[in-house]
GUFISE-825397 format. One record per residue: residue in one letter; x, z, y of N, C-alpha, C in turn. Coordinates in Angstrom, 3 decimals. Example, Ala and Ser with C-alpha at 12.3 -4.5 7.8 and 13.67 -1.06 7.14 Angstrom:
BEGIN
+----+----------+----------+----------+----------+----------+----------+----------+----------+----------+
! aa !   n_east !     n_up !  n_north !  ca_east !    ca_up ! ca_north !   c_east !     c_up !  c_north !
+----+----------+----------+----------+----------+----------+----------+----------+----------+----------+
!  A !   13.190 !    7.800 !   -5.690 !   12.300 !    7.800 !   -4.500 !   13.200 !    7.800 !   -3.300 !
!  S !   12.850 !    7.080 !   -2.250 !   13.670 !    7.140 !   -1.060 !   12.900 !    7.870 !    0.030 !
+----+----------+----------+----------+----------+----------+----------+----------+----------+----------+
***
This chain:
BEGIN
+----+----------+----------+----------+----------+----------+----------+----------+----------+----------+
! aa !   n_east !     n_up !  n_north !  ca_east !    ca_up ! ca_north !   c_east !     c_up !  c_north !
+----+----------+----------+----------+----------+----------+----------+----------+----------+----------+
!  M !  -16.815 !  -33.455 !   -2.923 !  -17.590 !  -32.328 !   -2.472 !  -19.055 !  -32.771 !   -2.372 !
!  M !  -19.942 !  -31.951 !   -2.911 !  -21.355 !  -32.319 !   -2.895 !  -22.002 !  -31.828 !   -1.607 !
!  P !  -22.808 !  -32.653 !   -0.985 !  -23.490 !  -32.195 !    0.226 !  -24.570 !  -31.175 !   -0.139 !
!  Y !  -24.777 !  -30.260 !    0.761 !  -25.772 !  -29.217 !    0.532 !  -26.919 !  -29.420 !    1.509 !
!  E !  -28.107 !  -29.424 !    0.989 !  -29.278 !  -29.573 !    1.849 !  -29.850 !  -28.193 !    2.133 !
!  F !  -29.948 !  -27.876 !    3.398 !  -30.476 !  -26.576 !    3.799 !  -31.962 !  -26.700 !    4.093 !
!  H !  -32.738 !  -25.893 !    3.392 !  -34.179 !  -25.873 !    3.619 !  -34.526 !  -24.519 !    4.216 !
!  E !  -35.016 !  -24.518 !    5.432 !  -35.353 !  -23.265 !    6.084 !  -36.554 !  -22.628 !    5.386 !
!  W !  -36.470 !  -21.327 !    5.161 !  -37.514 !  -20.540 !    4.502 !  -37.790 !  -21.036 !    3.086 !
!  E !  -36.730 !  -21.342 !    2.383 !  -36.879 !  -21.873 !    1.033 !  -37.464 !  -20.832 !    0.073 !
!  N !  -37.004 !  -19.604 !    0.168 !  -37.434 !  -18.566 !   -0.770 !  -38.291 !  -17.520 !   -0.075 !
!  E !  -39.280 !  -17.931 !    0.664 !  -40.131 !  -16.980 !    1.368 !  -41.048 !  -16.292 !    0.360 !
!  L !  -41.056 !  -14.967 !    0.412 !  -41.860 !  -14.197 !   -0.530 !  -43.288 !  -14.069 !   -0.021 !
!  E !  -44.204 !  -14.084 !   -0.955 !  -45.617 !  -13.910 !   -0.633 !  -45.940 !  -12.418 !   -0.651 !
!  P !  -46.745 !  -11.926 !    0.287 !  -47.103 !  -10.505 !    0.268 !  -47.959 !  -10.195 !   -0.954 !
!  Q !  -47.683 !   -9.032 !   -1.550 !  -48.420 !   -8.624 !   -2.742 !  -48.989 !   -7.234 !   -2.510 !
!  T !  -50.064 !   -6.941 !   -3.202 !  -50.620 !   -5.598 !   -3.125 !  -49.791 !   -4.698 !   -4.018 !
!  S !  -49.481 !   -3.500 !   -3.521 !  -48.602 !   -2.620 !   -4.277 !  -49.357 !   -1.501 !   -4.974 !
!  S !  -50.599 !   -1.294 !   -4.647 !  -51.337 !   -0.186 !   -5.219 !  -52.124 !   -0.662 !   -6.432 !
!  T !  -51.969 !    0.050 !   -7.531 !  -52.750 !   -0.267 !   -8.728 !  -54.013 !    0.573 !   -8.781 !
!  R !  -54.192 !    1.491 !   -7.803 !  -55.353 !    2.379 !   -7.815 !  -56.477 !    1.850 !   -6.954 !
!  G !  -56.427 !    0.642 !   -6.562 !  -57.502 !    0.095 !   -5.734 !  -57.095 !    0.038 !   -4.281 !
!  G !  -58.000 !    0.437 !   -3.391 !  -57.749 !    0.316 !   -1.965 !  -57.159 !    1.554 !   -1.323 !
!  D !  -56.623 !    2.490 !   -2.100 !  -56.034 !    3.698 !   -1.527 !  -54.771 !    3.344 !   -0.745 !
!  P !  -54.465 !    4.114 !    0.300 !  -53.217 !    3.857 !    1.028 !  -52.016 !    4.229 !    0.157 !
!  P !  -50.877 !    3.629 !    0.403 !  -49.703 !    3.945 !   -0.425 !  -49.283 !    5.398 !   -0.235 !
!  R !  -48.777 !    5.995 !   -1.311 !  -48.352 !    7.385 !   -1.244 !  -47.016 !    7.496 !   -0.524 !
!  K !  -46.778 !    8.668 !    0.054 !  -45.525 !    8.909 !    0.757 !  -44.394 !    9.002 !   -0.270 !
!  A !  -43.305 !    8.289 !    0.002 !  -42.167 !    8.303 !   -0.915 !  -41.395 !    9.605 !   -0.744 !
!  T !  -41.172 !   10.308 !   -1.838 !  -40.370 !   11.532 !   -1.803 !  -39.156 !   11.322 !   -2.681 !
!  T !  -38.032 !   11.860 !   -2.243 !  -36.812 !   11.726 !   -3.039 !  -36.690 !   12.915 !   -3.968 !
!  T !  -36.151 !   12.684 !   -5.140 !  -36.012 !   13.725 !   -6.145 !  -34.849 !   14.632 !   -5.785 !
!  G !  -35.037 !   15.923 !   -5.920 !  -33.955 !   16.873 !   -5.760 !  -33.683 !   17.324 !   -4.344 !
!  V !  -34.501 !   16.955 !   -3.372 !  -34.233 !   17.395 !   -2.004 !  -34.648 !   18.849 !   -1.837 !
!  L !  -35.873 !   19.159 !   -2.233 !  -36.342 !   20.533 !   -2.102 !  -35.968 !   21.388 !   -3.302 !
!  D !  -35.778 !   20.786 !   -4.442 !  -35.421 !   21.502 !   -5.657 !  -34.201 !   20.814 !   -6.267 !
!  P !  -32.980 !   21.174 !   -5.845 !  -31.799 !   20.465 !   -6.338 !  -31.613 !   20.675 !   -7.834 !
!  P !  -31.089 !   19.671 !   -8.545 !  -30.914 !   19.789 !   -9.990 !  -29.787 !   20.729 !  -10.384 !
!  V !  -28.848 !   21.018 !   -9.495 !  -27.737 !   21.925 !   -9.805 !  -27.723 !   23.046 !   -8.768 !
!  P !  -27.244 !   24.223 !   -9.139 !  -27.190 !   25.312 !   -8.160 !  -26.145 !   25.012 !   -7.081 !
!  P !  -26.310 !   25.569 !   -5.893 !  -25.338 !   25.304 !   -4.820 !  -23.982 !   25.925 !   -5.142 !
!  K !  -22.931 !   25.359 !   -4.551 !  -21.581 !   25.883 !   -4.772 !  -21.432 !   27.238 !   -4.087 !
!  R !  -20.621 !   28.081 !   -4.703 !  -20.331 !   29.363 !   -4.075 !  -19.314 !   29.140 !   -2.966 !
!  P !  -19.391 !   29.911 !   -1.901 !  -18.392 !   29.755 !   -0.846 !  -17.014 !   30.149 !   -1.371 !
!  P !  -15.958 !   29.488 !   -0.883 !  -14.617 !   29.818 !   -1.384 !  -14.226 !   31.232 !   -0.970 !
!  G !  -13.561 !   31.917 !   -1.869 !  -13.131 !   33.278 !   -1.599 !  -11.808 !   33.284 !   -0.848 !
!  P !  -11.221 !   34.460 !   -0.690 !   -9.934 !   34.536 !    0.000 !   -8.836 !   33.869 !   -0.835 !
!  L !   -7.772 !   33.447 !   -0.164 !   -6.654 !   32.819 !   -0.869 !   -5.976 !   33.847 !   -1.768 !
!  P !   -5.566 !   33.430 !   -2.964 !   -4.890 !   34.381 !   -3.851 !   -3.521 !   34.758 !   -3.280 !
!  A !   -3.122 !   35.978 !   -3.540 !   -1.829 !   36.457 !   -3.053 !   -0.701 !   35.798 !   -3.840 !
!  L !    0.400 !   35.542 !   -3.152 !    1.577 !   34.995 !   -3.831 !    2.331 !   36.159 !   -4.466 !
!  T !    2.308 !   36.212 !   -5.783 !    2.951 !   37.301 !   -6.506 !    4.459 !   37.077 !   -6.538 !
!  P !    5.219 !   38.136 !   -6.789 !    6.680 !   37.973 !   -6.864 !    7.110 !   36.966 !   -7.934 !
!  G !    6.381 !   36.915 !   -9.042 !    6.728 !   35.938 !  -10.079 !    6.572 !   34.506 !   -9.587 !
!  L !    5.532 !   34.254 !   -8.800 !    5.321 !   32.913 !   -8.255 !    6.389 !   32.572 !   -7.230 !
!  W !    6.797 !   33.563 !   -6.410 !    7.881 !   33.324 !   -5.449 !    9.171 !   32.958 !   -6.175 !
!  M !    9.445 !   33.638 !   -7.291 !   10.675 !   33.345 !   -8.053 !   10.627 !   31.931 !   -8.629 !
!  R !    9.474 !   31.508 !   -9.115 !    9.351 !   30.146 !   -9.648 !    9.572 !   29.108 !   -8.555 !
!  L !    8.970 !   29.336 !   -7.378 !    9.150 !   28.398 !   -6.272 !   10.607 !   28.335 !   -5.836 !
!  L !   11.272 !   29.488 !   -5.763 !   12.684 !   29.523 !   -5.390 !   13.532 !   28.788 !   -6.424 !
!  A !   13.237 !   28.979 !   -7.704 !   13.989 !   28.298 !   -8.759 !   13.797 !   26.787 !   -8.675 !
!  I !   12.576 !   26.332 !   -8.390 !   12.323 !   24.891 !   -8.278 !   13.105 !   24.302 !   -7.116 !
!  V !   13.115 !   24.994 !   -5.976 !   13.844 !   24.490 !   -4.805 !   15.342 !   24.456 !   -5.081 !
!  L !   15.875 !   25.521 !   -5.685 !   17.314 !   25.566 !   -5.974 !   17.721 !   24.500 !   -6.986 !
!  L !   16.955 !   24.352 !   -8.053 !   17.295 !   23.334 !   -9.054 !   17.172 !   21.932 !   -8.479 !
!  G !   16.191 !   21.716 !   -7.630 !   16.063 !   20.410 !   -6.984 !   17.242 !   20.121 !   -6.076 !
!  G !   17.687 !   21.121 !   -5.323 !   18.847 !   20.944 !   -4.452 !   20.116 !   20.680 !   -5.234 !
!  I !   20.313 !   21.412 !   -6.320 !   21.500 !   21.191 !   -7.157 !   21.457 !   19.799 !   -7.771 !
!  G !   20.281 !   19.372 !   -8.227 !   20.154 !   18.029 !   -8.804 !   20.451 !   16.944 !   -7.789 !
!  L !   19.973 !   17.106 !   -6.561 !   20.258 !   16.118 !   -5.517 !   21.741 !   16.096 !   -5.163 !
!  A !   22.386 !   17.269 !   -5.150 !   23.820 !   17.321 !   -4.857 !   24.617 !   16.599 !   -5.938 !
!  I !   24.261 !   16.818 !   -7.192 !   24.961 !   16.140 !   -8.295 !   24.726 !   14.637 !   -8.222 !
!  L !   23.506 !   14.230 !   -7.966 !   23.195 !   12.804 !   -7.869 !   23.961 !   12.159 !   -6.715 !
!  G !   24.025 !   12.833 !   -5.572 !   24.775 !   12.297 !   -4.438 !   26.249 !   12.156 !   -4.751 !
!  T !   26.815 !   13.141 !   -5.459 !   28.233 !   13.079 !   -5.839 !   28.483 !   11.923 !   -6.799 !
!  L !   27.605 !   11.747 !   -7.773 !   27.779 !   10.651 !   -8.733 !   27.657 !    9.294 !   -8.052 !
!  L !   26.759 !    9.174 !   -7.108 !   26.606 !    7.894 !   -6.410 !   27.836 !    7.569 !   -5.566 !
!  R !   28.475 !    8.595 !   -4.986 !   29.699 !    8.347 !   -4.209 !   30.858 !    7.961 !   -5.113 !
!  L !   30.899 !    8.539 !   -6.314 !   32.012 !    8.245 !   -7.226 !   31.964 !    6.811 !   -7.740 !
!  F !   30.781 !    6.288 !   -7.977 !   30.661 !    4.969 !   -8.609 !   30.323 !    3.868 !   -7.617 !
!  R !   30.755 !    3.996 !   -6.377 !   30.549 !    2.921 !   -5.402 !   31.524 !    1.820 !   -5.606 !
+----+----------+----------+----------+----------+----------+----------+----------+----------+----------+
***
C-alpha cells in the first residue's frame, strides 16, 4: 500500500474576474423558461370516464376466466402431489 501525503489547500483556486465588459457589475442570473415556459401548461384532468356496459362485461369475463384458471391449476397441483 502506498502512503498518501496530504497537503492542505493543495488545489486552492485563484480569484478571477468574470466580466469581459470591463468594470461593470455582474448581471443578474435569470433562468430560462421561468416567465415564458417552452411548452404550454397541462390541461386540468376532466371527469372520470363512465364505465360502459361493454367494459363491465370485459371485467367480469376476466375475473371469471381467472377464477376458473386458478381452480383448474389448484386441482392439477393436488392430483400430481
